[in-house]
Structures are given as structure tokens and as C-alpha cells.
C-alpha positions, 0 to 999 in steps of 0.5 A: 499500500505504501512506497518507501520514503527517504524521511517518515515525519511522526506528528504534525506540530510545529516541530513536524511541518518544519521537519516535513518541509525541510526534508521535502525542500532539499530532495527527499520523499516524505511522508508525514503521518499525523492522528488528525489532518484537521489540526496540522500546524495547531497552535495548542496554547497561545495564537502568537509567535516569536517574543523575547528570543523567540523572535530570534529563533523565527528569523532563524528558520526563515533566514534557512528557508523555513516556513515559519515566518511566512506562515506568521506573517500571512496570518498576523492580526497585530505585530509588535517589536519588543524592547525597542528601548534597548539594544538592537540585540535584544529587538524580538518581533512578536505577533498576535495570529488568527489561529484558525488561518496559521493553520490554514495557511501551514496545511497549504504551504505543506500541500503545495510542497510535492514531496510531502505525502500525508496519512492520517494514523497513530504511530504505535511503533518503530522498525529497528534492526542492528541499531537502526530505524528503518520505519514505522508501525501505525495504529492501523497495523501497517509498516512503513518502510524509510531511510529515516524517521523523525519523531515529532510527538508534542505532548501526545506520548501517554499524555493525560489532561488535568481539570480539577480531580478529572483526569482522562488520556489526551494529546490536547482536549477532545484528541486522544494520547499516542501510546506504545512509542515510549515503551518501546524506546524504553525496551531500545535503551532510552531513558524516559521521563515526564513534564508537564505544561497548561492552558488557560481558559478561553471566553466568550469576547462578547461577555466582556467589558473592555471599557474597563481594561488598557489598550494594547495597540500593535507598532506603527510600522510593521516588519514582519518575519520573513526576509521575503517579501510576503504580503501583510496587513497594515498598521490600521488593520490590526486588532488590540489586545487588552491588559488587566489585573488579578486582586487579592480577590481573584487570589483567594478565590482560586485558592478554595481550589487548592485541595482539589488542584491536581498540582498541589495534591500530587496528582501531577509528577511531571515539571512544569515551565518555571517561566510561564506558571499557572496562576495557582502557582504564581499566587504560591510562589509569589504570595508577596504580590497583590496582583498579576498581569493578564493579556486578552488576546483574541484568537483570530479576524472572525472569532470572538474566542479570547485567549486569556494569557497569565490564567494558565489553570488546572482548577476545577472549572468552577472555581476558574469561573468564580475567579475569573469573574472577579477579574475587572472586565470579566464580571459577566463573561462566559467560558467556552472551554476550562484551562487544563494541565497536560502530563506527557513523556519525554525523552532527555535530550542528552541521548541525542546528537548535535544533528538531533539523531538519536545515540542509541538508534541510528536514523531516528531523530526527535525535534521539538516536545519530546525533547524537553523544550516549550514554545511553538518557536523552540519546536520549530526550529528543532524541526527543521533542523531535524529534517535538515539531518534526516534528509542528509543522513538518507544520503549519507552526508555529514549532519549540518550542525549550528554553533552556539555563536552562529545561531540562536537554533545552535544554543538551544540545540547545544544546551538540551544536548550538554546540559538535559533539562528537567523541565520545559525549556524555553529560550532567552536572550541571557543563554545565548553569550553572543546575543550581540551577534545573534541579532533578529535583523541579520538572521538572514546574513548568517544563515541563508549563504549556509542553507542555500549551499546545502540545498534548502534555501531558495535562489530568490532568497540567496539573491535578496541577502546578497543584495542586502549584504552590498547595500549595507556595505555601500551605505557604510562607504557612502557615510565614512566619505560624505562631509557635513557641515556644521549649518547643515546638520545644527537643527537636528542636534539641537533637537536631539539635545547633541553638542553643535558641530565645531568643524565639518565632519564625516556622517559616519562619525556624527551617526556614532552619537548616541541620540542620532539616528540614521532616518532622522539624518536622512529626513532632515539632512539633504546632503545625506538624503539625497546619498541614500535615496536609493536604499530600503529601510531595512538596508539602512537600519542593518547599516546603522547597527553596524556602524554603531555597534562595531566595537562590541561585534568586534570584541564578540568576534575575538571571543568566538575566536578564542573558544573555537580554538576548544571547539577545533580540539576533537576527542576520540569517540572510543576515549576511556574517561575513566583512566584519567584518575585526576578528573572529578567523579562527576565529570566521569559520569558526565564524560561517559553519558553525552561522549563529547565531541570536542573540549568545547563541548566537554566545558559546557556539560552541566556539572563539569568544572573548569579544572576537569576541562584543564585535565582532559586538555593536558591529557589531549596535548600528551 
């Protein structure tokens, strides 16, 4: 009934969609197996993409030739660039999206990809022989063969949903859990564990009083995520979000349900996300706070459904409703669906190679929440990397790996493999030591050429990137050569409270002043306007960032060079750590478990001390 495939992708969430698209666009014959064709690319939780550090990840996926950025731009209902008041390394794009349109656009993209086949069924087992995976076994008993398999099971592996004292099997509300896979993987030598996540109640927007809330509008300029020219909404078309707050009365009402809370009564064993806690966890951990912020977010253009961001909960439905009705603006709210917690299996990611191939079974790749991450963006970036590497593996080619200095994606995968995770892993800018280099504005300059050479990024992407790079160099050259007389810029300097010029100066030097930006200089100094008239906003902004942050970028590059020396010192795969008597017991245990490929990787393993690395370095030197 089925042909043999190059790559089978199990699961059609954010990781699975990117994995299938990447492998197919590189030339693999792909089968995407999902338990429900109607929930492809479903936004199970918040109808939003991006945010702090997550926005950088989406731009990196786009630069590589993935589709998350394009689909997000096509389905956005609001855009905001977060952290504009800080330096460019902290700027992070975020969108509010139409949940149903997002999923529809993703399915459209996949259906237009010639090399992708679809099949609706549950995968209950893998075909494994001699330590190699060569296909899957479905719930209907079909054996489908492939050169590589990518598992992106999300929260479905033995998923259990909790609402108060009620609990039932499910991978998402109204969808059954996936069974069989965990047990087989454990029998093959994998270690598994449990994690927990949750979602807030959904509310009828017609029942809310927005006059009691603070309006949160979108930006006046919509940048979007994709580096391609994707048609987007205008600023005036954007839908507003709203902000309201809990109170001590709300907290007191929530506490009445604590005796029935699955979290406090021990029915949930899995660890929840530290940085996105449930409302009951927040009022328990931060008892001194009188209120917590809630974001009231529309679910789309043509629906009244509202997502209450910040009110994730697994308390009984009646307690949820009573507490919500004490929130300003929610006095008469009607509930579409209660919030719930979900507990599911994951596999500690220290069991993976950098390519996301498993160490125990060759040709088998894991991506997304199965690796202990949380968030659409974290899942999607693992998906594209697993899809790329599954394709390369099926052709017996070397894996594609991004370093920590090259991408947030590299930071995420390096963190997972070397440190593992005991709670749902979420990306932050603080996790990246080279974040001045890894900005959202330059992901194309960092990654598109590498992806293009590999056969994923399109010719259109490559030409746009080259045009941008060349344009930036031209702008920098023009500003270094263009002299400005004091009287030509005196008005702008006075307006920006910047000291007047005593003599003519190069435009490049003037731009280095903290209060000035390239756009105000272009708008108010005719000579600069004429010189830069042919360049678009993206090119001008990139040139300004490179000019203003040149010293910091240079210092960070020097640090990258120093640290890369450790990355070049390879450790033999069969190295016997036990013979190094000076190594700490913990270092030996971690080295034997993770089997680092280089001294650089060894230095980043959790629990390994600098002295352990020094000992290893001395021995390698011998």
C-alpha cells in the first residue's frame, strides 16, 4: 500500500511541519503521519509567535528557508517589536495570529510541496534492526519503510489531561493520546521522564467589558518575520490586545480550589514550565504580590474567542469561572472551554547527537517537546534541523550543525544536548553569550548562504540576502566618505540635544552619537537624503546597527575566535575517561554518558568544572 520513503515525520505540529518541509525541499520523498489531518500546525496554546529570543528563532528558521515566518506574516492580526528601548541585540518581533488561518496556511504550504505525502494514523511503534530505524508501524498495522524517521510527538506520548480532580487520557483537549512508542523506546535503552504544561480557559469576547481594561495596540510599522516580500496587513488593520489584572479577591477565590488542585495534591508528577507557571503556582510562589497581569488576546479575525494569557490553570471549572468573574472586565464572562494541565512523556535530550539523531538508534531523530522544550518556536527550529539532518542522513552525507556563535538555534540544541533539562526548556536572550552577533535583523546574513549551499534556501532568498549585504556595505562607505558642514545639521543636533559641530565631520562619525539615528539624519539633512535615497529601510537600519555596534561586535568576534580553539580539539569517540584518575567522579559520569566530541562541548556539560577540562586538555596535549 505504501512506497518506501526517504524520511517519515511523525506528528504535524510546529516541529513536524518544519521537518517535513525541509526534508522535502531538499529533495527527500517525505511521508507526514498525523493522528488528525484537521489539526496540522495547530496553535495548541497561545495564538502568537515570537517574543523575547523566540522572535530571533523564527527569523533564523526563515533565513534557513523554513516556513514559520512566512505563515506567521500571512496570518498575523497584530505586530509588535519588543524591547525597542534597548539595544538591537534585544529587539524581538512578536505577532498575535489568527489561530485557524495560521493552521490553514501551513497546510496549504505543505500541500503545495510536491515531495510531501500525508497519512492519518497513529504511529505505535518503530521498525528497528541492528541498531537502525528503518520505518514505522501504525495503529492500523501498516509497516511503512524509510531511510530515516523523525519523531515530533509533542504532548501526545501517554498524555494525561488534568482539570481539578478529573483526569483523562489525551494529547490535547478532545484528542486521544499516543501509546506504545514510549514503551518500545525504553526497551531499546532510552531513558524517559514526564513533564507538564498547561493552558488557560477560552472566553466569549462578547461577554467582556473592555472599557475596564488597558488597550494594547500594535506597532505603527509592521516589520514581520520573513525576509521575503510576504504581503502583510497594514498598521491600521491590526486588532488590539487588552491588559487587566488579578486581585487579592481573585487569589482568595482560586485558593478555595487548592484542595482539588492536581498540582498541589500530587496527581501531577511532571515538572511544569518555570517561566510560564499556572495562576495557582504564581499566587503560591509569589504570595507577596497583590496582583498579576493578564493579557486578553483575540484568537483571530472572525471569531469572538479570547485567550486569557497569564491565567493558565488546572483548577476545577467552577473555581476557574468564579475567579475570572472577579477580574475587571470579566464580571459577566462566559467560558468556551476551561483551562487544563497536560502531563506527557519526554526523552532527556542528552541522548541525542548535535544533528538531533538519537545515540541509541541510528536514522532516528527527535524534535520538539519530545526533547523537553516548550514553545512553538523552540519546536519549529528543532524540526527544521531534524528535517535537514534526516535528509542528509538518508543520503549518507555529513550532518548540518549550527554553533552557539552562529544562531540561537545552535544555543538551544547545544544546551539541550550538554545540559539536558529537568523542566520545559524555554529560550531567552540571556542563554546566548554571543547575543550581540545573534540579532533578529541579521539572521539572513548569518544563515541564508549556508542553507542555500546545502540546497534548502531558495535562489530568491540568496539574491535578496546578497543585495542587502552589498547595500549595507555601500551605505557604510557613503557615510564614511560624506562630509557634513555644521550648519547643515545644526537643527537636528539641537532637536536631539546633541552638542553642535565645531567643524565639518564625516556622517559616519556623527551617526555614532547616542541620540542620533540614520533615519532622522536622512530626513533632515538634504545631502544625506540624496546620498541614501536608493536604499530601503531594512538596509539602512542594518548599516546603522553595524556602525554603532562595530566595537562590541568586534569584541564578541574575538571571543568567538578564542572559544573556537576548544571546539577544534576533538576527543576520540572511544576515549576511556576512567583512566584519568584526576577527573572528578561527576565529570567521568557525565563524559561517559554524553560522550562529547570536542573539548569545547566537554566544557559546557552541566556539572563539569574548569579543572576537569584542564585535565582533559593536558592529556589531549600529550
